[in-house]
C-alpha positions as CSV (number, residue, x, y, z in Angstrom):
1,R,-109.8,-87.4,179.9
2,A,-107.0,-85.5,178.7
3,E,-108.4,-82.5,178.6
4,A,-109.5,-82.4,181.4
5,R,-106.5,-84.0,183.6
6,A,-104.9,-80.8,181.5
7,R,-107.1,-78.3,183.2
8,L,-106.2,-79.6,186.6
9,G,-102.4,-79.0,185.7
10,M,-102.1,-83.1,186.0
11,S,-99.5,-85.4,184.3
12,A,-101.5,-88.0,181.4
13,D,-99.8,-90.7,183.8
14,S,-100.9,-89.7,187.5
15,K,-102.7,-92.4,189.7
16,A,-105.1,-89.3,191.2
17,I,-108.2,-90.0,193.6
18,G,-110.5,-87.0,193.3
19,W,-112.1,-84.8,196.6
20,T,-114.7,-82.3,195.3
21,G,-117.1,-80.7,197.7
22,R,-116.9,-77.9,201.0
23,L,-114.1,-78.5,203.1
24,S,-115.6,-78.3,206.4
25,A,-115.4,-80.5,208.6
26,E,-118.9,-83.0,207.7
27,K,-117.1,-83.7,204.9
28,G,-114.5,-84.9,206.5
29,P,-111.6,-84.3,204.1
30,D,-108.8,-84.7,207.2
31,V,-110.4,-87.9,207.1
32,A,-109.5,-87.8,203.1
33,L,-105.5,-86.8,204.4
34,E,-105.3,-89.3,206.9
35,A,-106.4,-92.3,204.8
36,L,-103.9,-91.3,201.5
37,A,-101.5,-91.4,203.8
38,R,-101.8,-94.9,204.9
39,T,-102.0,-95.6,201.4
40,S,-99.8,-98.4,200.1
41,D,-98.9,-96.6,196.9
42,Q,-96.5,-93.7,197.7
43,G,-97.3,-92.0,193.9
44,V,-101.4,-91.9,194.3
45,E,-102.3,-88.0,195.0
46,L,-105.5,-86.6,196.1
47,H,-106.6,-83.3,193.9
48,F,-109.6,-81.8,196.3
49,V,-111.6,-79.6,194.0
50,G,-113.3,-76.9,196.4
51,E,-113.4,-74.4,199.5
52,G,-113.8,-73.9,202.9
53,R,-113.1,-72.5,206.5
54,L,-110.6,-75.5,206.9
55,R,-108.5,-75.2,203.7
56,R,-105.5,-73.7,205.8
57,E,-105.5,-76.0,208.0
58,L,-106.2,-79.1,206.3
59,E,-102.7,-77.7,204.4
60,D,-100.8,-77.3,207.2
61,R,-102.2,-81.8,208.0
62,A,-101.1,-82.5,204.2
63,R,-98.0,-80.8,205.6
64,D,-97.2,-82.3,208.5
65,L,-98.2,-85.9,207.3
66,G,-95.6,-85.1,204.3
67,L,-98.5,-85.0,201.7
68,D,-97.6,-81.7,200.2
69,H,-95.8,-83.1,197.2
70,R,-99.2,-85.3,197.0
71,V,-102.3,-83.5,197.4
72,H,-103.4,-80.7,194.8
73,W,-105.6,-77.6,196.1
74,H,-107.5,-76.4,193.2
75,G,-110.3,-74.4,194.8
76,A,-113.5,-74.1,194.0
77,I,-114.0,-74.7,190.0
78,E,-117.0,-73.9,187.9
79,D,-118.8,-76.9,186.4
80,A,-116.3,-79.3,188.6
81,A,-118.2,-82.0,187.3
82,S,-116.4,-81.5,183.9
83,L,-113.4,-82.7,185.1
84,F,-114.4,-86.0,187.2
85,A,-113.2,-87.7,184.0
86,A,-109.5,-86.7,185.1
87,F,-109.8,-88.7,188.2
88,D,-109.4,-92.5,188.8
89,L,-110.8,-92.5,191.7
90,L,-113.3,-90.0,193.6
91,L,-113.1,-90.4,197.6
92,L,-116.6,-88.8,199.9
93,S,-114.7,-88.8,203.0
94,S,-117.7,-87.1,205.1
95,R,-119.4,-88.0,208.8
96,T,-122.5,-87.0,207.3
97,E,-124.8,-86.5,204.2
98,G,-128.0,-86.5,202.3
99,T,-127.4,-87.8,199.5
100,P,-125.1,-86.3,197.6
101,M,-125.3,-85.2,194.4
102,V,-121.1,-85.7,194.0
103,L,-122.0,-89.6,193.4
104,F,-124.0,-88.8,190.2
105,E,-122.0,-86.9,188.8
106,A,-118.4,-89.0,189.6
107,T,-120.9,-91.9,187.6
108,A,-122.4,-89.9,185.0
109,A,-118.6,-89.7,184.3
110,G,-118.3,-93.2,184.8
111,V,-115.7,-92.4,188.0
112,P,-114.9,-94.8,190.4
113,V,-116.6,-94.1,193.4
114,V,-115.0,-95.2,197.2
115,A,-116.9,-93.4,200.0
116,T,-118.2,-93.5,203.3
117,R,-121.3,-95.7,204.5
118,V,-123.4,-92.6,205.8
119,G,-126.3,-91.0,205.0
120,G,-128.0,-91.4,202.0
121,V,-124.7,-93.5,199.8
122,P,-125.8,-96.7,200.8
123,D,-129.7,-95.7,199.2
124,V,-127.2,-94.6,196.4
125,F,-124.4,-97.5,195.9
126,S,-124.7,-100.7,197.1
127,D,-120.9,-103.0,197.6
128,S,-121.4,-104.2,194.2
129,E,-121.0,-100.4,192.8
130,A,-118.7,-98.9,195.1
131,L,-116.6,-99.4,197.6
132,L,-118.2,-98.1,200.9
133,A,-116.0,-97.9,204.4
134,P,-117.1,-97.0,207.9
135,P,-117.1,-93.1,208.3
136,E,-114.3,-91.6,210.2
137,D,-112.0,-94.6,209.7
138,P,-109.1,-93.4,206.7
139,E,-107.5,-97.1,207.6
140,A,-110.9,-98.8,205.7
141,L,-111.1,-96.1,203.2
142,A,-107.2,-96.9,202.8
143,R,-107.4,-99.9,202.5
144,A,-110.7,-99.5,200.0
145,L,-108.5,-97.1,197.7
146,D,-105.7,-99.6,197.8
147,A,-107.6,-102.4,196.8
148,S,-109.1,-100.0,193.8
149,F,-105.8,-99.2,192.3
150,A,-104.6,-102.7,193.0
151,A,-107.6,-104.1,191.2
152,P,-108.9,-101.5,187.7
153,A,-110.3,-103.4,185.9
154,E,-112.9,-104.3,189.0
155,A,-113.1,-100.2,190.0
156,R,-114.1,-100.3,186.7
157,G,-116.9,-102.9,186.4
158,R,-118.1,-100.9,190.2
159,A,-117.8,-98.1,188.0
160,E,-119.9,-99.8,184.9
161,R,-122.7,-101.4,187.5
162,A,-123.2,-97.8,189.2
163,G,-123.2,-96.5,186.0
164,E,-126.0,-98.7,185.3
165,R,-128.3,-98.2,188.1
166,L,-128.0,-94.2,187.8
167,R,-129.3,-94.7,184.4
168,T,-132.5,-96.9,185.7
169,R,-133.5,-95.8,189.1
170,Y,-132.3,-92.1,188.9
171,A,-132.7,-91.0,185.4
C-alpha cells in the first residue's frame, strides 16, 4: 500500500477513492465527480487513473464543483492494477458495462467496491460483496461512499467476501 501510494504521490493518511478506466461518457466519470461533491467527508479524494476525450471537460467540471483540490488526474498508467492497493475504495460509476475487469482487479487487491448496478456488475457482486447503486444516481453513490468510509470494517468484510467469490467462482 505504501509503495502504491508513493507512486501516485498520495499521503499515507489520505482517504482515497480510485476510479480507473477510459474517460468517456459511458464510464460515467462525470457521475463520479458529482458523487464526490455530495460526500459528507470533505477530506475524501478521488484519483482518476486513465485517459480519454473528456478529460478537459471533467477537469473544468471538477473546478466548477470546487473539487479541484480533491481530484487527482494520473493519466494512463501501465499495469494500473498494481496500484489498486493505494485506494481505500474503488468507484465504478458506469452508465453501461459488460463485465468490467476492473472489478476483478480491485477484488484481487482486496479493495472494497462501490459500483453502479449495470451490465454484468450484479453478476460479479451481490449486495453482500459490494455496495451497488443505480446508474446515473450520484446521490446514491455518495451515500454508498459515505457508508464505506463510516464503517471501514464492514467495507473490508465486503471486500473479503468478494475475494472469496473471486477465488471460488472466477478462478
